[in-house]
N, C-alpha and C positions, 0 to 999 in steps of 0.2 A: 749227107752226114754233117757237112760243115754248117749247113743251115740249122740243123737241130742243135748242134753244139752252141751256136751263137745264141739261139733262143734260150737255151738253158743258162748260158752265161748272163744274159740280160735279166732273166728271172731271178737268178741268185744275187746279182748286184742290187736289184730293187728291194729284195727281201732283207738285204743287209743294212739298208738305211734305217736309222732310228734317231729319236730325239735324245740328246745328251746335253748336260750342262757344260758350258765352255769353262776353261780354266782361267785363273788369274784375276777374276773380278771379285772385289770384296762384297760381302753380304751385309745388309743393314743389321745393326744390333737389334732392332725391334722387328726384324723379319718383314719389313715393308718391301715394296717392289721397285724394280726397274720398270718405270712406266712405259718406256719406249725403246725401240731399237730400230736403226735405219742403216741399210747397206746400199752404197752407191753402185757397187759391183760385188762380185763374189768375195772379195777379200777386204775391201775398204769400207769400214762402217763405224758407227757411233752408237753409244748406249747412254740413255738418260736415267739417272737414279732420282726417283721422285722426291721423297722427304729429305734425303741427304743432299739434294740439289747438286749433283755432280755429273759431268760429261766425260765419258771415256772414249778413246779412239783406238781402233785396231787396223792394221794394214796386212794382217796375215790370216784373215778369216776367223778371228776370235781366239787364236792361240795365245796371243799376248795383247795387253791393253795398256794404254797410257792415259793417266788422269790429265785432262786438259783444263778443267775449271771446276771449282767447288765454292759453295757459299762460305762466308766468314773468311774470305781472303781479301787482299788489297784490290784484286780485280773485281770481286763481286761481294761487297759487304752487305750484310743483311740476312733476312730469313726468307728463303725461297722454297718453292715446290716446283720441280721440273716435270711437266706433263709429257712433252714430246720433243723430238729432234728430227730435223730433215734437212737435206742438202740439195741445192740446185746443181752444183758441180763440186769439184774437189776443194774449192776455196770458199764458196758462198753457202752459208748454212744458217739455220734458224732454230731457236729453242723457244717453245711456248711454255709459259709458266702459269701457275695458279695464284701467283703473287700479284696483288693489285697493280695494274698499269705497267707490267714488266714483260717485255718481249725482246728477246736477244738476237743479235745478228753477228756473224763473223764473215770476214772476207779473206782470211788467211788459213782456212782449213781447220779452224777451231783453236788456234794458238792464242788469239785475243778475241774478246767479245765486247760488244757495246749494246746499250739499251736503246731500242728504237723509240724516238720521241717526236716523230713528225706526222703522227696520225691526225686527220681532221677531227675525229672523235676517238679518244684513247680507249681501247678495249680493256675490260677489267681482267680478263684472263683468256688464254688461247688453249683450247683443248685438242684441236686438230690442225695439222699443216699438210699441204700438198704442193710440191714443186712440179711444174709441168712445162715441157718445152725448154727453151733456152733461157727465159727470163721472167716467166710468170710464176707467181707464188700466191697461194690462197691459204687462209687460216680461218678458224671458226671458234666460237665459244658462246657461252660457257655452260658447263653442266648445271651450275647453280643459277643460271639465267642472269641477264637477258640473253636473247639470241642475236648474233651478229656475225658478219663475215668481213674479213679484211682481204684486200687484193692489191698486188703490185705487179706491174708489167715491165718493170725496169730493175729486176733482181733485188728488190727491197730498198731502192733509193727513195721512192715515194709510194704512198699508200692511199687506197680508198677504204672507206668504212661503209658497209652496207647493213642497214637496220633490217633484221629478219623477224621482227616481232609480229608481222602480218602472217607469218608461216609457222612459227614455232615459239616455244617459251624457253628452250635450251637447245644448243647444238654442241655435238661432241666430235663428230667426224666429218671430213670433207675429202672428196676423192674425184679427180678429173680424168677423163679419157684423153682430152686434148685441151687447148687453151679455152675453148668455149663450152664444151659439153662435159657436165660433171654432176656430182651428187653430194648432198649433205644430209646428215642424219642426227637425230637427237630425240627431243620430246615436244609434243604439242599438248594442248589441253585435253585431247582425246586419247592420247597414248603415244607409243613410240612411232616416230615418223621418218620417212625417207623422201627427200625432195630432189627434183631434177631441174637443171638449167641447160639451155642450148645456146645462150647468148652471153656467156661469160659472167653469169651471176646477176645480170640486170633484172631478170624475171625468173620466177621459180614455180614449179607445179608439184603438188604432193602426189607421189605415185604409190605410196603404201602407208598404212597406219595399222598398228596392232589393235587399236580400239580398246585398250585396257589402260585406264589412267594410272600414272606413276611409272609406266614402263619407258625405257629408252631403247632406240636402235643405236647401239654403242659403237660398233665398228662396221666398216664396209670392206668388201673385196670385190674387184672386177677380175674375172678369170682372164689371164694373159692371152690365152689362145682363142678366146671368144668374148668380145665385149658385151654381148647380150646376156651373158651369165653373170649374175651379181648375187653376192651373199651379204646378209646382215646378221649381226648378233644382237639378240634382244635380252636386255637385263630387266628382270622382273622383281617382284617383291613377294616374299613368303606369304602364304603357302604356294603361290604360283611358281612354276618352273620357268627358267629361261628358254629361249627358242632360237632355232635357226630359221631365217626366212630366206627364200631363194627364188629367183626368177631366171627363166631360160630364154626369155624373149624381150629383154631390155626393159622390163618393168611393167609390162601390160598385165601379166598374170603372175601371181606369187603363191608359193606353198609355204607352210609353216609347220615345223616339227619341234616338239619339246626336247629339251636337253636336260640330263639329270643333274642340274644345279640351278640355283636361282640367279646368282650374280654372274651371269654369262657375259663376257666382254670380248675376248679374243676370238678371231675367226680366220682361218687360212685353209684354202683348198688347192690341191694339185690338179684335180679334174672336176667336172661337174658333180661327181658323186663321192670322191675320196678327199677327206680333209679332217681338220681338227678344230676344236673349240676349247675354251677354258675361261676361268674367271677367278674372282677373289678366293674362292674356297674349293677350287677343283684342280685336279691334275689335267694333263692333256686327255681330252675325250675324242676318240677317233670314230669316224663313220666311213663306210665304203658303199653306202646305198643312199646318199643324198640326205642323210639326217634321220632316216626312219628308225635306225638302231645305232647304239653308241657303245663303245668299249673304252673303259678306263685303262690306259697303258701304264699307269703308275709312274709317270715321270712328270716333273714340273709342278709348280704351285704359284698361286697368285698371278695368273696370266692376264696380260692386257693386250699384247700385240703379236701377231704372226705375220711375217713378211716372207712371201714365197718368191724365191729367186729363179728356180727352175724345177723340173720334176725330180731332181736329185739333190736340191739344196734349198734350205729355208732357215730362217732365224726367228726367234721369239723372245719376248721379254716377260719376266715375272719376278720371282724371288731373285733370280739371276738372269743371264742371257742363255738361251738354249739354241742348239744347232741341229738340224736334221741332216745327218751325215753318216759316213761309215764308221769312223772311230776317232774320238778325241782323246782317248786314254785318260778319262777324268772320272774314274769310278768312285773316287773318295768323296764327292760332293754329297752332302746330306740335306734333304729338304726339311724345312720347318714351316709350320703354319704361321700365317701373319698374326700379329697381336692386335685384336680389336680394341677400340676405345672402351674404357670403363664407364658404363652408363647404367642408370637405375631409375625405376619408377618407385617412389617411396612417399606415402604408404601405398601398398598394393595388397588388397583391393583399394580402389579410389572411391571417393564419394562425389562431391560436387566440384572438386578441383583436381587437376592432374599436375603432379609435381615431377619434373624430370631433372636429374643431375648428370652432368657429363664431365669427365676429366680429359681435357685436351692436352696432348703431349707437345704441341707446337702450334704456331699460327695455322689457321685452318678456315674452311668455309663449312657452313652447316645448312642443310635443308632438313627440317623436322616435319614429318607427315604422319597423319593418323589414318589407319586402315581398320576395317573390321576383320573378324576371324577368317573370312573367306578370301581376304586379299583385295577387297574392294576399297579403293581410295575414298576417304570421307572428306578430308581437306588438308591443306598445308597449314601447319601451325606456326612455323617460324622459319625465317631465313636470317642468318647471322654471319657476319665476318668476325673471325676470332683473331685477335691481334697477337696473342701470345699464349704460351702454355699456362694451364691452370684449370680450376674447377669452375663451371658455370651452372647455374640453376635456372630453370624456366617453370613458370606456373601458368596454367590455362584453365579457363572455365570448362566444365565437362557436362553439358546438359544433354547427355545421351542415355539411351535405355540401358538397363542392366545387361551384362553380357561380357564376352571376351573381345579384346581389342589388341591391335599391334601399333606400336609407335616405331616409325622407321627413321633412322639417322643416316643421312647421306653426307659424307665428308670427302676430303681429298683422298683419303686412304681406303675408302670402301663404303659399303652399306651394311647395316645391321639392324635387326628388329628386336624389340622388347615386348614380350607378351604380358598383358595385365588384365585385370578383371574389375568390372564395376558391379 
């Protein structure tokens, strides 16, 4: 009888777990995202607000937050975009930015930050960070290319710069099992790619490719209970759907399942079969059968990162920070969709010239790509570094057959497509 009661209690506790918005974090006025969240243990964590360029710290599992750093202050003057945050220990941490040549480090738990400026080759931007062991730190970039990895084996005092152009055109995520064995993901000329190293980044082997040009493998997760189980989120381009890719044998064999959204980025699994995904335009999407079917749980928005702490605790970043827990008592939080950039093709239909106008709300990066109506990538039209807010216009020759086309804008705050006709 006691055994039956215990099983019922465990089942009840598991069913009571749910995703909820944490209290006390401000939401961007333009509904853009917290790009990252990182917890060192169940209670101590940090959240990185992207376009507002702010770092918040919590010591009580997200119940309360303290603002540690924000742009336009004496400590950090300028216009920044914070992509990620990660800590090696309670004192030493790092913030990767999408701001040219800016990578931040703290040695006092985030009270003060300094710009790292001792790279042999300065990285343009850092999109992924992973701290492993007691003193090793990896970073990678950038989603808008080129592809490179940075590495430190002395807690960020000195750095290596590894040119990854042989393997990829863009890197977004880096994740290590130990100091030597790890994975990086992003985009190659052929599609979304996953790379593996067993010698601390000296050499790499591609272990997976989506083989659809324009796709990224955006985030990776290694299952804590089994390092052979690895998940990847695939961000695609309309009309193609995003995907979950999964291996159960360390990368020898992979399965791929479509997810009901295009811009899939976040991925986090409790077991080999039970987990969640999400992206710029989706709420938490849950699967209990390894990605074969999905359920929208109608919580969350603009998701980018899911960090699994245990079978009963997880955190995620999106419009705000979310926690997988029993009860936060925060029912008042209201989700709002992100605000895409104002962009237009004019005139539409086009003739021999394609004219695109984009209104940027802040400093940004732009990848402008042309696709046909089926989602097949035709070519990259433009890469541009946007110095400040304002309207920019682009004109391209358009020697293509009559038909329907898509122009895809990829910026710091998301991807969006414009449909037009020739």
